[in-house]
N, C-alpha and C positions, 0 to 999 in steps of 0.2 A: 733316501730320506732328504739328503741335501738337494737333490733334483727337485723334489716336491716343494721344499722350501723356497727355492728359487722360483718355481711357477707361482707360488702364493705371492712372493713379494713383486714379481712382475705384474700380477693381477691387481694388487693394491695401488701400485705406482700408476698403472693404466687408469684405474677408476678415479684416482685423484687428479690425473691429468684431464679426464673427461669433465670432472666437475669443475676444474680450474678454467676449462675452455669457454664457460659460459660466464656472463657478466651480469651484474645487478641491473634489473629492468624496473622502471617506475610504473606502478599501478596507480592511475589517476582517480579511478572511482571503481567501486563504492568507498574504498578507503585509500587515502594517499600513502603509499608505502613502497619501498624499494623491495625487490624479491630476488632471491637466487635460488638454484636448485634445492628442492626439498623443503622450502619455507612453507609455513602455513598461514593462511589468511582467514580470520574468524569473521564470517559475514553476519553473525547473529541469527536472529529468529525471522522466518518467514512462514506463510501458511501453505497448505497443499495447493498445487497448481499454480503458484505465483512464480514470477521470473525475477531473476537478479542479473544484472548486466556488469561486466567488466569493461572499463576503458583502460587501455594499455599504451603507453608511450613506446612507439617502435624504436626510437633512437636512443643509443647508448654512446658514451663519450670515451670509452676505453676498450681495449682489446681489439680483435679483429686482425686484418691482414697486416696492417701497419702499426697496430697498437694505438690507433687514433678513433676507434669506435666503428660505428656503422648503423645500419638500419635492419630491423627484423622485418619479415615479410608477411607473416600470418600468425594466427593463433587459434587454438581449438580446445575444446574440453573432451576429455576421455575418461574412462572408468566410471561412467555414470552409474548411479543406482538403477535398479530395475524399474521401468516405467517412466524414468525421467527422460528429458530430451534437451538438445542444445543447438545452437546455431553458431558456427565458427565465423571468424572475421573474414571480410573481403581481403583478397590479395592486395598488398600494398596500401591498406587502409591506414589512414592516420587521423586520429588515434584508432588503434584497433579495437574492435568490440566483439566481445564473446558473451552470449547469453545462456543461462542455464535455467530450465523450468522443471520444476517439481512435478511429480505425478499428482494428478487431481485428487487421488484418494490416498496420498501418502500418510502412513501412520506417524504419529509424534515420535521424535527421536533425533539422533545425531547423524547427519550424512557427510559423505566426503566425496569429492571428485578432483580429478587432476586437470590443470590448465598448462598447456605446453605452447610456448613461444618460440617460433621456428625461423631459422635462417634457411631459406630455400635452397637446397642442394649445398648447403654450407658455403655459399658463395663468398661471403664475406668472412668466413672462418670465425663466426661469432659463438657458434655452438648453440643448441637449443637449451631452453630454460623451462623447467617443469615445476610448478609450485602446487600446493594442495589448497582447495577451497573447502572450508568447513562451514556447515550451516545447520542450525537446529529447526526442525519442523514442529510447529505448535498450531493448534487449531484455535488458539485464543489470540489472535491478531486484531479482532474487530471489537470496538466498543460503540454503543449507540445510546444517544440520550435524547429523549423527546420532552420538551417543555412548553406549557404545562401538560399534565396528562388528563386534566378535567377543565372544560370550559362550559360556562353558562351564558347564553346569549339571547337577545330577542330575535323574533322572526325577521328573516332577511339580513341579519347582521353576521359578519364573518367571525369565525373562531380561527385564530392563526397560531400554529404550532411551529416551533423551531426544532429541526432535526440535526443533532450534531453527529457526524460520523468521524470516528477516529481510527486512524489506521496505526496500530502499535508496532507493526512489523518492519523489517528492513527492506521490503520490496514494495514499490509503488503498485497501485491496483485501481481498477475501475469497479465501482459497486452499483448494483441496481437498487434504486430506492423506489418503493410502490406502496400504495395503500389498498386495502381490501375491506369489504364489509359495508361500505357506504357506496352503492352503486353509482350514484350520480357524481360522486366526487372521487372516483378511483383514478389513479395516475401512476405513470412510470417515469423515471428519470435516472439516467446514468450519470454518475458523478466520479471524476477521476480525483484520487486522494494520494498525495505523495507519501512516501515512507515517512513514519514517524511525525505525522501531521494530521490536522483535522479540517473538515470542511462543514459549513452550515448552510442548509436550505430550508425554505419555509413551505408549509402546507396549509392551505386555507379551505374551510368548508362553511357553507351557509345554508341553513334550512329555512323554509318559509311556512311550515307548519309546526305545532307543538309536537316535538318527538325527541327521542334520545337516540343519538347515533354512536355506534361503537366501532369505529374503523380500526384496523390493525396496520401499523406501520412495519413494513419489511424491509431489511437491507441484506442484499446477497452479493458476494463477490463474483464477478464474471470469470474469475480463475477457477473457482470450485464452490459448488453449493454448500460444501461442509462449513465455509466461512460465512455464517449468516446470523442475524438477530431480529427479533420481533419485539414490538412494543404496542400495547393497547392504550388507546385513548378514548375519551368520552366527551361528546358535545351534547348538552341538553338545551333545546330551544324552548324558551318560556315566553309566554306573552304577559302583558300586564305591566304596571308600573314598576314593580320590582325588577322584572326581567329587563325592562327598558333602562332602569338604573345601571344595570351591569352592561348593556348594549351601548350605552352612550360612550364608554371607554374603548369599545372596540370599532366603532365606525359611526358615521352620521345617521341619525334617526330622522325620518321624514315626518314632520308633524306641523300642525297650523302654527302661524306666527304668534299668536296669543299665547301658545304654550312654550314658547322659547325660553322665557326665564325660568319656568318650572323645570324644564329639561336640562338647561345649563346647570342649575342647582343639583340635578340628578347625578352628574359627573362627580361632584364632591361626596354625595352620599355613597356612590359606587365605590370610591376609594376606601371610604370608612367600612363599607360592608366587606370588602376584599380583605382589609386589615383584620377584621374580626373573624372571618371564615378561613383564612389561610392557615 
């Protein structure tokens, strides 16, 4: 019994020694935090297929061969959930960069992975540092607003829509913005949106015949098509003085000089009409 107790004591002392052989390492991004073995970093929420990157300062100022610190050599992610991937840092990279990419069809929930910072061959006797990255997968990281959702213009006059794409997650992403349903005016445009920020782009459509257009604005993440949103808009092209009143505020209407005064006054009427009908 005494022998077993001695063995247990030796194991505990050895474990404590190993833990104390590693020193606090500074995580630069996505959060600025010093970490030691077993620490947990909460990355917040990201969407399926999205990627988070760690930037790690390899230099420590304590411990090592002469207790003056040293430089870690590389870092990598281990213990990834099924379907996830990662890219380790380059050897001797400063700062070290490690990326973790969620599975494109990852269900919502909490996930964990280990990040290990290594002193190659324990050459500087710094010991390795392993911390835990915690991330929540949610499909609700995208918000899209299109304004206005209805436009009435005269023939040949542009209807201009603003499209606001908001990335609510902790990972930056590229979103493909497109329109379908109005063949002459279909478009596609990739837009990079940093984490927790918004971008605004503009979409214009002009018809030359009296017609009602109903294009659909689609926004899809290039990381995973699970992250997507659609908005319907309507453009009514109307001819006649009433339609020209509205068109005056959206662009220049071509008309004879003697009608200039009438159409200048139309802009004022247009504003009054918009106030009444909004």
